[in-house]
Structure formats: C-alpha cells, structure tokens
SEVEX-949481 format. One record per atom (N, C-alpha, C, O): atom name; residue number from 0; y, x, z. Coordinates in steps of 0.02 Angstrom, whole numbers. Layout:
<timis>
<timi "CA",NUM,<Y,X,Z>>
...
</timis>
This chain:
<timis>
<timi "N",0,<-1028,-702,300>>
<timi "CA",0,<-997,-661,274>>
<timi "C",0,<-991,-718,208>>
<timi "O",0,<-1043,-750,203>>
<timi "N",1,<-925,-741,146>>
<timi "CA",1,<-938,-755,117>>
<timi "C",1,<-910,-741,52>>
<timi "O",1,<-922,-683,37>>
<timi "N",2,<-877,-771,7>>
<timi "CA",2,<-857,-748,-53>>
<timi "C",2,<-813,-834,-85>>
<timi "O",2,<-844,-887,-89>>
<timi "N",3,<-759,-828,-98>>
<timi "CA",3,<-701,-884,-112>>
<timi "C",3,<-686,-837,-184>>
<timi "O",3,<-670,-780,-170>>
<timi "N",4,<-689,-850,-254>>
<timi "CA",4,<-690,-888,-301>>
<timi "C",4,<-625,-894,-321>>
<timi "O",4,<-635,-954,-330>>
<timi "N",5,<-559,-888,-339>>
<timi "CA",5,<-507,-935,-372>>
<timi "C",5,<-478,-907,-426>>
<timi "O",5,<-460,-849,-432>>
<timi "N",6,<-473,-967,-479>>
<timi "CA",6,<-474,-937,-540>>
<timi "C",6,<-390,-942,-541>>
<timi "O",6,<-392,-977,-592>>
<timi "N",7,<-345,-938,-533>>
<timi "CA",7,<-282,-978,-531>>
<timi "C",7,<-236,-959,-594>>
<timi "O",7,<-244,-906,-624>>
<timi "N",8,<-192,-1001,-609>>
<timi "CA",8,<-182,-1008,-708>>
<timi "C",8,<-90,-1002,-672>>
<timi "O",8,<-45,-1021,-709>>
<timi "N",9,<-76,-982,-621>>
<timi "CA",9,<29,-977,-608>>
<timi "C",9,<18,-930,-566>>
<timi "O",9,<-35,-926,-534>>
<timi "N",10,<64,-893,-561>>
<timi "CA",10,<101,-866,-507>>
<timi "C",10,<103,-895,-443>>
<timi "O",10,<74,-874,-393>>
<timi "N",11,<142,-948,-447>>
<timi "CA",11,<129,-994,-404>>
<timi "C",11,<91,-1041,-372>>
<timi "O",11,<113,-1089,-339>>
<timi "N",12,<12,-1020,-387>>
<timi "CA",12,<-16,-1044,-360>>
<timi "C",12,<-47,-1000,-290>>
<timi "O",12,<-68,-1026,-238>>
<timi "N",13,<-43,-946,-302>>
<timi "CA",13,<-63,-881,-246>>
<timi "C",13,<-23,-926,-174>>
<timi "O",13,<-41,-905,-120>>
<timi "N",14,<14,-967,-174>>
<timi "CA",14,<45,-968,-108>>
<timi "C",14,<3,-1039,-113>>
<timi "O",14,<9,-1056,-54>>
<timi "N",15,<-22,-1074,-133>>
<timi "CA",15,<-73,-1115,-104>>
<timi "C",15,<-116,-1077,-87>>
<timi "O",15,<-104,-1071,-27>>
<timi "N",16,<-155,-1050,-96>>
<timi "CA",16,<-218,-1012,-108>>
<timi "C",16,<-213,-971,-40>>
<timi "O",16,<-264,-953,-11>>
<timi "N",17,<-151,-958,-16>>
<timi "CA",17,<-117,-891,49>>
<timi "C",17,<-154,-962,106>>
<timi "O",17,<-198,-956,149>>
<timi "N",18,<-128,-1004,93>>
<timi "CA",18,<-139,-1050,155>>
<timi "C",18,<-227,-1067,176>>
<timi "O",18,<-256,-1067,230>>
<timi "N",19,<-244,-1076,120>>
<timi "CA",19,<-317,-1105,134>>
<timi "C",19,<-379,-1039,130>>
<timi "O",19,<-439,-1053,136>>
<timi "N",20,<-355,-971,119>>
<timi "CA",20,<-404,-917,127>>
<timi "C",20,<-395,-911,207>>
<timi "O",20,<-347,-931,240>>
<timi "N",21,<-463,-874,236>>
<timi "CA",21,<-450,-844,328>>
<timi "C",21,<-411,-790,306>>
<timi "O",21,<-400,-758,255>>
<timi "N",22,<-386,-792,389>>
<timi "CA",22,<-344,-735,407>>
<timi "C",22,<-392,-648,377>>
<timi "O",22,<-364,-600,351>>
<timi "N",23,<-456,-653,392>>
<timi "CA",23,<-506,-566,373>>
<timi "C",23,<-526,-567,307>>
<timi "O",23,<-571,-529,289>>
<timi "N",24,<-492,-614,257>>
<timi "CA",24,<-493,-602,179>>
<timi "C",24,<-470,-562,143>>
<timi "O",24,<-410,-552,149>>
<timi "N",25,<-511,-520,85>>
<timi "CA",25,<-495,-454,66>>
<timi "C",25,<-463,-493,0>>
<timi "O",25,<-499,-538,-20>>
<timi "N",26,<-420,-487,-27>>
<timi "CA",26,<-445,-526,-111>>
<timi "C",26,<-450,-450,-144>>
<timi "O",26,<-426,-399,-120>>
<timi "N",27,<-493,-456,-219>>
<timi "CA",27,<-499,-443,-255>>
<timi "C",27,<-476,-446,-323>>
<timi "O",27,<-489,-496,-356>>
<timi "N",28,<-428,-378,-364>>
<timi "CA",28,<-389,-421,-410>>
<timi "C",28,<-388,-384,-469>>
<timi "O",28,<-408,-327,-459>>
<timi "N",29,<-374,-395,-520>>
<timi "CA",29,<-366,-353,-573>>
<timi "C",29,<-332,-294,-580>>
<timi "O",29,<-275,-300,-557>>
<timi "N",30,<-343,-234,-604>>
<timi "CA",30,<-314,-142,-582>>
<timi "C",30,<-235,-153,-621>>
<timi "O",30,<-182,-124,-610>>
<timi "N",31,<-252,-206,-672>>
<timi "CA",31,<-174,-187,-690>>
<timi "C",31,<-119,-218,-672>>
<timi "O",31,<-65,-211,-701>>
<timi "N",32,<-129,-263,-611>>
<timi "CA",32,<-81,-280,-570>>
<timi "C",32,<-70,-219,-512>>
<timi "O",32,<-49,-239,-457>>
<timi "N",33,<-78,-172,-516>>
<timi "CA",33,<-78,-115,-482>>
<timi "C",33,<-13,-82,-503>>
<timi "O",33,<26,-49,-469>>
<timi "N",34,<-11,-100,-574>>
<timi "CA",34,<58,-54,-627>>
<timi "C",34,<116,-92,-602>>
<timi "O",34,<173,-70,-599>>
<timi "N",35,<98,-151,-584>>
<timi "CA",35,<144,-186,-593>>
<timi "C",35,<230,-172,-547>>
<timi "O",35,<265,-217,-524>>
<timi "N",36,<245,-98,-545>>
<timi "CA",36,<304,-86,-499>>
<timi "C",36,<297,-120,-420>>
<timi "O",36,<247,-113,-384>>
<timi "N",37,<335,-145,-410>>
<timi "CA",37,<352,-190,-313>>
<timi "C",37,<281,-215,-299>>
<timi "O",37,<251,-204,-247>>
<timi "N",38,<253,-257,-363>>
<timi "CA",38,<193,-302,-340>>
<timi "C",38,<135,-261,-342>>
<timi "O",38,<88,-274,-304>>
<timi "N",39,<132,-218,-377>>
<timi "CA",39,<76,-189,-365>>
<timi "C",39,<70,-134,-302>>
<timi "O",39,<18,-125,-270>>
<timi "N",40,<138,-96,-289>>
<timi "CA",40,<137,-77,-207>>
<timi "C",40,<126,-122,-154>>
<timi "O",40,<91,-101,-108>>
<timi "N",41,<144,-167,-151>>
<timi "CA",41,<131,-199,-102>>
<timi "C",41,<82,-242,-89>>
<timi "O",41,<76,-265,-33>>
<timi "N",42,<14,-269,-170>>
<timi "CA",42,<-59,-265,-173>>
<timi "C",42,<-91,-197,-139>>
<timi "O",42,<-139,-188,-102>>
<timi "N",43,<-41,-153,-168>>
<timi "CA",43,<-104,-83,-147>>
<timi "C",43,<-100,-83,-43>>
<timi "O",43,<-147,-72,-4>>
<timi "N",44,<-28,-100,-26>>
<timi "CA",44,<-23,-109,42>>
<timi "C",44,<-62,-140,103>>
<timi "O",44,<-72,-122,161>>
<timi "N",45,<-86,-215,53>>
<timi "CA",45,<-78,-245,88>>
<timi "C",45,<-165,-267,92>>
<timi "O",45,<-191,-317,119>>
<timi "N",46,<-214,-181,35>>
<timi "CA",46,<-275,-182,48>>
<timi "C",46,<-316,-222,26>>
<timi "O",46,<-369,-239,54>>
<timi "N",47,<-285,-251,-53>>
<timi "CA",47,<-309,-283,-111>>
<timi "C",47,<-356,-230,-141>>
<timi "O",47,<-334,-179,-168>>
<timi "N",48,<-435,-246,-135>>
<timi "CA",48,<-476,-205,-181>>
<timi "C",48,<-475,-242,-265>>
<timi "O",48,<-487,-299,-286>>
<timi "N",49,<-441,-143,-316>>
<timi "CA",49,<-433,-177,-375>>
<timi "C",49,<-493,-167,-416>>
<timi "O",49,<-532,-125,-394>>
<timi "N",50,<-510,-197,-470>>
<timi "CA",50,<-565,-190,-521>>
<timi "C",50,<-552,-177,-587>>
<timi "O",50,<-500,-202,-608>>
<timi "N",51,<-591,-136,-635>>
<timi "CA",51,<-565,-126,-700>>
<timi "C",51,<-597,-175,-734>>
<timi "O",51,<-658,-170,-732>>
<timi "N",52,<-573,-222,-765>>
<timi "CA",52,<-627,-287,-795>>
<timi "C",52,<-655,-263,-858>>
<timi "O",52,<-708,-275,-886>>
<timi "N",53,<-603,-223,-875>>
<timi "CA",53,<-631,-164,-958>>
<timi "C",53,<-686,-126,-954>>
<timi "O",53,<-719,-104,-1001>>
<timi "N",54,<-697,-116,-888>>
<timi "CA",54,<-760,-55,-878>>
<timi "C",54,<-795,-105,-835>>
<timi "O",54,<-767,-128,-785>>
<timi "N",55,<-851,-121,-851>>
<timi "CA",55,<-910,-169,-801>>
<timi "C",55,<-937,-135,-747>>
<timi "O",55,<-939,-158,-690>>
<timi "N",56,<-966,-60,-770>>
<timi "CA",56,<-1019,-39,-762>>
<timi "C",56,<-967,-15,-679>>
<timi "O",56,<-994,-23,-624>>
<timi "N",57,<-886,16,-684>>
<timi "CA",57,<-853,33,-623>>
<timi "C",57,<-848,-43,-590>>
<timi "O",57,<-877,-57,-537>>
<timi "N",58,<-814,-85,-620>>
<timi "CA",58,<-808,-154,-578>>
<timi "C",58,<-860,-153,-532>>
<timi "O",58,<-845,-148,-473>>
<timi "N",59,<-947,-159,-556>>
<timi "CA",59,<-969,-154,-526>>
<timi "C",59,<-1005,-107,-468>>
<timi "O",59,<-1048,-127,-429>>
<timi "N",60,<-990,-69,-471>>
<timi "CA",60,<-983,27,-439>>
<timi "C",60,<-944,-12,-382>>
<timi "O",60,<-971,-26,-328>>
<timi "N",61,<-869,-31,-398>>
<timi "CA",61,<-819,-46,-320>>
<timi "C",61,<-832,-118,-282>>
<timi "O",61,<-814,-133,-225>>
<timi "N",62,<-866,-154,-325>>
<timi "CA",62,<-914,-209,-282>>
<timi "C",62,<-943,-206,-252>>
<timi "O",62,<-944,-242,-202>>
<timi "N",63,<-994,-149,-269>>
<timi "CA",63,<-1056,-146,-233>>
<timi "C",63,<-1035,-96,-167>>
<timi "O",63,<-1070,-102,-116>>
<timi "N",64,<-989,-54,-167>>
<timi "CA",64,<-971,9,-114>>
<timi "C",64,<-929,-34,-73>>
<timi "O",64,<-918,-12,-16>>
<timi "N",65,<-913,-66,-83>>
<timi "CA",65,<-874,-138,-37>>
<timi "C",65,<-922,-178,10>>
<timi "O",65,<-916,-181,71>>
<timi "N",66,<-973,-211,-30>>
<timi "CA",66,<-1029,-256,-3>>
<timi "C",66,<-1072,-185,82>>
<timi "O",66,<-1093,-192,139>>
<timi "N",67,<-1062,-135,40>>
<timi "CA",67,<-1099,-81,58>>
<timi "C",67,<-1035,-68,141>>
<timi "O",67,<-1056,-38,191>>
<timi "N",68,<-984,-88,138>>
<timi "CA",68,<-977,-27,176>>
<timi "C",68,<-966,-83,214>>
<timi "O",68,<-963,-71,275>>
<timi "N",69,<-960,-147,196>>
<timi "CA",69,<-967,-231,248>>
<timi "C",69,<-994,-222,291>>
<timi "O",69,<-970,-217,347>>
<timi "N",70,<-1097,-212,264>>
<timi "CA",70,<-1114,-185,290>>
<timi "C",70,<-1130,-156,367>>
<timi "O",70,<-1143,-171,425>>
<timi "N",71,<-1119,-98,318>>
<timi "CA",71,<-1121,-53,387>>
<timi "C",71,<-1067,-63,446>>
<timi "O",71,<-1082,-54,505>>
<timi "N",72,<-1035,-72,435>>
<timi "CA",72,<-940,-82,469>>
<timi "C",72,<-974,-156,512>>
<timi "O",72,<-955,-162,570>>
<timi "N",73,<-1017,-203,489>>
<timi "CA",73,<-1016,-275,523>>
<timi "C",73,<-959,-332,521>>
<timi "O",73,<-945,-381,556>>
<timi "N",74,<-930,-297,452>>
<timi "CA",74,<-861,-336,432>>
<timi "C",74,<-869,-394,393>>
<timi "O",74,<-893,-397,336>>
<timi "N",75,<-842,-450,437>>
<timi "CA",75,<-865,-532,367>>
<timi "C",75,<-808,-517,326>>
<timi "O",75,<-797,-551,276>>
</timis>
C-alpha cells in the first residue's frame, strides 16, 4: 500500500492525475466538494472519501478508520 499526494491547482489537472493514478486507488477530497451538485454526487458515487479540513480531529478519525479498514480487509 502507498499514498499519493496530489495538490492540483486547477480543475484540468485532474485529467492528468487520472492517467497516472493506479486503478485501485481511492482519492480523498475535501468535504466541500460533496455540496457541488452533480460533481458532488459523481464524487460520492465513485467512492471518494471526504474529510472535513476545518475539523482536524474528524479528518484524522476518517483517515484512521480508512486505514484500519484497509488493513482488516487486506486492501491495497
């Protein structure tokens, strides 16, 4: 397992990242994207994990729970 950190500056950068990111990779996005109408729905349906960047403890808990699930289910 590994972590890829992408700090894209524009919405078009995602097109390049999709070509590089492995198939079994699950992105983590800021929770604000969830409320962008169709974009939020598409992200949610694709399995993106949302974190609240303004609540540090909640974000840490979400990432920790994801890591535990990955270990328990032996998922990369």
